[in-house]
C-alpha positions as CSV (number, residue, x, y, z in Angstrom):
1,M,48.5,1.9,-79.8
2,L,47.4,3.5,-82.9
3,S,49.2,2.1,-86.2
4,S,51.1,4.3,-88.3
5,A,48.5,4.7,-91.1
6,T,45.8,5.4,-88.4
7,Q,48.0,7.9,-86.9
8,I,48.3,9.6,-90.3
9,L,44.7,9.9,-90.9
10,A,44.0,11.3,-87.5
11,C,46.6,13.9,-88.3
12,L,44.8,14.8,-91.6
13,L,41.4,14.9,-89.8
14,H,42.9,17.2,-87.2
15,S,43.8,19.7,-89.9
16,Q,41.0,19.4,-92.3
17,L,37.3,20.1,-92.2
18,S,34.9,17.4,-93.2
19,E,31.7,17.4,-95.0
20,Q,28.6,15.6,-93.6
21,V,26.0,14.3,-95.9
22,S,22.5,13.2,-94.4
23,I,21.4,9.9,-96.1
24,V,17.8,8.7,-95.4
25,P,17.9,5.0,-95.1
26,A,15.3,3.1,-97.4
27,R,14.4,-0.4,-97.2
28,L,15.6,-2.4,-100.5
29,K,12.8,-3.4,-102.4
30,L,14.4,-4.5,-105.9
31,T,17.9,-5.0,-107.3
32,L,18.6,-3.4,-110.6
33,S,20.6,-5.7,-112.7
34,S,22.6,-2.9,-114.9
35,H,24.8,-5.6,-116.6
36,L,23.5,-5.9,-120.0
37,V,24.9,-9.4,-120.5
38,S,23.4,-11.5,-117.6
39,L,24.4,-15.1,-116.7
40,Q,21.3,-17.4,-117.0
41,T,21.9,-18.7,-113.6
42,A,21.5,-14.9,-112.2
43,L,18.2,-14.6,-113.9
44,S,17.2,-18.2,-112.3
45,T,18.1,-17.7,-108.8
46,P,15.5,-17.8,-106.1
47,T,16.0,-13.9,-105.4
48,R,15.1,-13.1,-109.0
49,A,11.7,-11.8,-107.9
50,R,13.4,-8.5,-106.9
51,L,15.6,-8.5,-110.2
52,R,15.0,-5.7,-112.6
53,P,17.2,-6.8,-115.6
54,T,18.2,-4.2,-118.4
55,F,18.6,-5.0,-122.0
56,D,19.9,-3.4,-125.1
57,S,19.8,-6.5,-127.5
58,L,17.4,-9.1,-128.8
59,C,19.8,-11.9,-127.2
60,E,19.3,-10.7,-123.9
61,L,15.4,-10.2,-124.4
62,D,15.3,-13.9,-125.4
63,K,17.3,-14.9,-122.4
64,I,14.9,-13.0,-120.0
65,R,11.8,-14.2,-121.7
66,R,13.1,-18.0,-121.0
67,C,14.5,-17.5,-117.7
68,H,12.8,-14.6,-115.9
69,P,9.5,-13.7,-118.1
70,K,7.7,-12.1,-115.0
71,S,10.5,-9.4,-114.6
72,K,10.1,-5.6,-114.8
73,L,12.7,-4.8,-117.6
74,L,14.5,-1.5,-118.1
75,L,15.7,-0.6,-121.9
76,R,19.2,0.9,-121.8
77,L,20.1,3.5,-124.1
78,K,23.4,4.5,-125.6
79,P,23.6,8.2,-124.5
80,P,23.6,10.6,-127.6
81,K,26.7,12.5,-126.3
82,E,29.4,11.3,-123.7
83,D,32.2,13.4,-122.2
84,A,33.5,11.3,-119.1
85,Q,36.5,9.9,-117.8
86,F,35.3,6.4,-118.4
87,P,32.7,6.4,-121.2
88,L,30.7,3.3,-121.4
89,G,28.7,4.0,-124.6
90,S,31.1,1.7,-126.9
91,K,30.1,-1.1,-125.0
92,F,26.6,-0.7,-123.6
93,G,23.2,0.8,-124.8
94,A,20.7,0.5,-127.6
95,L,21.3,2.8,-130.5
96,K,18.2,5.1,-131.7
97,E,17.2,3.2,-134.7
98,E,17.2,-0.2,-132.5
99,V,14.6,1.3,-129.9
100,I,11.4,0.2,-132.0
101,P,12.5,-3.3,-132.8
102,L,13.5,-3.9,-129.1
103,L,10.3,-2.7,-127.9
104,R,8.2,-4.6,-130.3
105,A,10.2,-7.7,-129.5
106,A,9.2,-7.2,-125.8
107,Q,5.6,-6.9,-126.7
108,E,5.6,-9.7,-128.8
109,S,7.2,-11.8,-125.8
110,S,4.6,-10.4,-123.4
111,L,7.7,-8.9,-121.3
112,D,7.0,-5.6,-119.2
113,V,9.3,-2.8,-120.1
114,I,8.7,-0.4,-117.4
115,G,11.2,2.3,-118.1
116,V,14.6,3.6,-119.6
117,E,18.1,3.5,-118.1
118,F,21.3,5.1,-119.7
119,H,24.8,5.9,-118.2
120,V,26.9,8.7,-119.5
121,G,30.0,7.2,-118.2
122,S,31.8,7.3,-114.9
123,G,33.6,10.5,-113.9
124,A,31.2,12.9,-115.8
125,R,33.0,16.0,-116.9
126,N,30.1,18.0,-118.7
127,P,26.4,18.3,-117.9
128,E,25.2,18.3,-121.4
129,P,25.2,14.6,-122.0
130,Y,22.7,14.1,-119.1
131,R,20.3,16.5,-120.8
132,S,20.5,14.9,-124.5
133,A,20.0,11.4,-122.7
134,I,17.1,12.5,-120.7
135,A,15.7,14.1,-123.9
136,A,16.2,10.8,-125.7
137,A,14.7,8.7,-122.8
138,K,11.3,10.8,-123.0
139,Q,11.4,9.9,-126.8
140,V,11.4,6.3,-125.9
141,F,8.5,6.7,-123.2
142,D,6.5,8.1,-126.2
143,T,7.6,5.7,-128.6
144,A,6.4,2.9,-126.2
145,L,2.9,4.4,-126.0
146,T,2.5,4.8,-129.7
147,L,3.3,0.9,-130.0
148,G,0.6,0.1,-127.6
149,L,2.7,-0.6,-124.7
150,P,1.8,0.4,-121.1
151,R,3.0,3.5,-119.8
152,M,6.8,3.6,-118.5
153,H,7.2,5.2,-115.4
154,V,11.0,4.6,-114.3
155,L,13.9,6.5,-115.6
156,D,17.6,5.5,-114.3
157,I,19.9,8.3,-115.1
158,G,22.9,6.2,-114.2
159,G,25.9,7.4,-112.3
160,G,29.3,8.8,-112.8
161,F,28.8,11.7,-110.4
162,K,32.2,12.9,-108.9
163,A,31.8,14.4,-105.4
164,C,32.8,17.8,-104.3
165,T,33.5,19.1,-107.6
166,R,32.0,22.2,-109.3
167,I,30.9,20.1,-112.2
168,F,28.8,18.1,-109.7
169,Y,26.6,21.2,-108.8
170,D,26.5,21.8,-112.5
171,L,25.2,18.2,-113.4
172,V,22.3,18.7,-110.7
173,H,21.3,21.8,-112.2
174,T,21.2,20.4,-115.7
175,I,19.6,17.3,-114.8
176,N,16.5,19.1,-112.7
177,G,16.2,21.4,-115.5
178,A,15.9,18.5,-118.2
179,L,13.5,16.7,-116.0
180,R,11.3,19.5,-115.8
181,D,11.4,20.3,-119.7
182,F,10.9,16.8,-120.7
183,F,8.9,14.8,-117.9
184,S,7.0,17.3,-116.3
185,G,3.7,15.5,-117.8
186,E,4.6,12.2,-116.1
187,S,3.1,12.3,-112.7
188,D,4.1,8.9,-111.4
189,L,7.6,9.0,-112.6
190,T,10.3,7.5,-110.5
191,V,13.6,8.8,-111.2
192,I,16.8,6.7,-109.8
193,A,20.4,7.0,-110.0
194,E,23.6,4.9,-109.4
195,P,25.8,7.2,-107.3
196,G,28.5,4.5,-106.4
197,R,31.4,6.9,-107.3
198,F,29.9,9.8,-105.6
199,F,29.8,8.0,-102.3
200,A,33.1,6.0,-102.6
201,E,35.4,8.6,-104.1
202,T,36.2,11.1,-101.2
203,S,35.5,8.2,-98.3
204,F,39.1,6.7,-98.6
205,T,42.5,8.3,-98.3
206,L,45.5,6.2,-99.5
207,A,48.7,6.2,-97.2
208,T,51.8,5.2,-99.0
209,N,55.1,4.6,-97.3
210,I,58.5,5.4,-98.6
211,I,60.5,2.3,-99.1
212,G,63.3,3.5,-101.2
213,K,65.2,6.6,-102.4
214,R,67.7,7.8,-104.9
215,V,69.6,11.1,-105.3
216,R,70.9,12.4,-108.8
217,N,72.0,15.9,-108.5
218,D,68.9,18.1,-107.6
219,L,66.5,15.3,-108.5
220,R,65.0,13.2,-105.8
221,E,63.5,9.7,-106.6
222,Y,61.3,7.6,-104.3
223,W,60.0,4.3,-104.2
224,I,56.4,4.0,-102.5
225,D,54.8,0.5,-101.4
226,D,51.6,0.9,-103.9
227,G,51.4,1.9,-107.2
228,A,50.2,1.9,-110.8
229,F,49.3,-1.9,-110.6
230,G,47.8,-1.5,-107.3
231,S,45.4,1.3,-105.8
232,M,46.8,3.9,-108.4
233,N,45.9,1.6,-111.5
234,C,44.0,4.7,-112.8
235,I,47.5,6.0,-114.2
236,L,47.5,3.3,-116.5
237,N,43.9,2.5,-117.1
238,S,42.7,6.1,-117.9
239,G,46.0,8.2,-118.1
240,E,44.8,10.0,-114.9
241,T,47.5,12.3,-113.3
242,L,47.4,12.3,-109.6
243,P,47.7,15.6,-107.7
244,A,50.5,16.3,-105.3
245,P,50.3,14.3,-102.3
246,I,50.4,15.3,-98.7
247,V,53.7,14.7,-96.9
248,V,53.8,13.1,-93.4
249,K,57.1,13.0,-91.7
250,Y,58.3,10.1,-89.4
251,W,60.5,11.2,-86.7
252,N,62.6,8.5,-85.5
253,K,63.5,10.1,-82.2
254,H,60.0,9.7,-80.7
255,G,58.2,7.6,-83.3
256,D,55.6,10.0,-84.0
257,L,54.2,11.4,-87.2
258,T,53.5,14.9,-88.2
259,C,51.8,16.8,-91.3
260,N,54.5,19.3,-91.9
261,E,53.0,22.7,-92.7
262,E,55.9,24.9,-92.3
263,E,57.7,26.3,-95.6
264,V,60.5,24.0,-96.4
265,I,63.0,23.6,-99.3
266,T,61.4,21.5,-102.3
267,Y,63.2,19.6,-105.0
268,P,61.9,18.3,-108.3
269,S,61.0,14.6,-107.7
270,T,59.8,11.4,-108.9
271,V,57.7,8.9,-107.4
272,F,57.8,5.2,-108.4
273,G,55.7,2.2,-107.6
274,P,57.2,-0.9,-106.0
275,T,57.1,-3.3,-109.1
276,C,59.9,-3.9,-111.5
277,D,57.8,-2.2,-114.4
278,A,59.2,1.4,-115.5
279,S,55.4,2.1,-116.1
280,D,54.8,1.9,-112.7
281,T,55.6,5.8,-112.2
282,I,53.3,7.8,-110.0
283,L,54.6,11.3,-110.2
284,R,57.2,12.9,-112.3
285,G,58.6,16.7,-111.6
286,C,56.7,17.0,-108.6
287,Q,58.1,19.5,-106.1
288,L,58.3,17.6,-102.5
289,P,60.5,18.4,-99.7
290,E,63.4,16.3,-98.6
291,L,62.2,12.8,-97.6
292,Q,63.4,9.8,-96.1
293,V,62.6,6.0,-95.9
294,H,59.5,5.5,-93.7
295,D,58.2,8.8,-94.4
296,W,54.5,8.8,-96.2
297,L,52.9,10.2,-98.9
298,V,49.2,10.5,-98.5
299,F,46.7,10.6,-101.3
300,P,42.9,11.9,-100.8
301,N,39.8,10.7,-102.7
302,M,41.0,7.4,-103.3
303,G,37.7,5.5,-102.9
304,A,36.4,4.9,-106.4
305,Y,37.8,2.4,-108.8
306,R,41.4,2.2,-107.0
307,A,42.0,-0.7,-104.9
308,S,39.1,-2.5,-106.3
309,C,40.7,-2.4,-109.7
310,G,44.3,-3.4,-108.5
311,S,46.3,-6.7,-109.4
312,N,48.7,-8.9,-107.7
313,F,51.2,-8.1,-110.5
314,N,55.1,-8.8,-109.4
315,G,53.8,-10.1,-105.9
316,F,52.2,-7.1,-104.4
317,N,48.7,-8.1,-103.4
318,T,46.3,-5.1,-103.7
319,S,43.6,-6.7,-101.9
320,A,46.0,-7.5,-98.9
321,I,46.3,-3.6,-98.2
322,P,44.8,-3.0,-94.7
323,T,41.8,-0.5,-94.2
324,H,41.8,1.6,-91.3
325,L,38.4,3.1,-90.0
326,V,38.7,6.7,-88.6
327,Y,35.6,8.7,-87.5
328,S,35.3,11.8,-85.8
329,N,32.6,11.0,-83.2
330,P,34.1,8.8,-80.4
331,T,30.7,8.2,-79.0
332,T,29.5,6.5,-82.5
333,N,28.8,2.7,-82.4
334,I,30.3,1.0,-85.4
């Protein structure tokens, strides 16, 4: 017998189209360490031969020289521009004036810097930072040659790509154009990216159960079993506003679930999370139909930086939320 959450997802799949993405698998040959402050034990592990550390400081260079001097390094740049949901430049990346001292230090320590990495931030909202960062990366490639270092051949353009949005196609167009404009002369260039958000974001749907209700005149207030200290932590961490959820009604008579597609009367509604903190508020002023305890509110595109960033605050354990796998091809072997 299907669980309630699985029935919800099956109901949604029945009424929505799904996009398929073809991925060509490749054998893993190396591990890129994008964490700029590495533990010495990580640089000294048996698998370090596949490790490609990044650096943006003399301290990291010295650590790599002592613990993993044969590694292939990427210099991480701070992007000249940023416009993202989660910018990273305040914490990571070498400044323009720091590039030459860092490359000279690597050269003096006989460390092999094979390329450049940057990250414009997670949830990029504007394609222009990618173009300016690619231009800055080419300047580093040229600077390395003038200093007598071997020609660089790796460019890591980071991640932050939001899936299934118009901005993604704008990013692709801008990135391809910038690579043509600035790196057309680099015949052996390897371009890599870190599309974690792109793959994770749309692959998960969060189904929350209504556990409480209060009516005050026309206002409807509901409590659900997940919230801003759990899978919806983006509300507190980045001030994100979640879109109106999909309503799935629970019918006590038969124990079935249904996606209500009929036109119904709606009411201004507030949705709270389960904790005792008043900031655990999911939606305000959202128009929802009359709901009851045991009904469900379903939030799509909840795969990136959601449950993984949740907590155990107030006794609600985010990591204990079950995950139900739903797929459209019954002959697929999982």
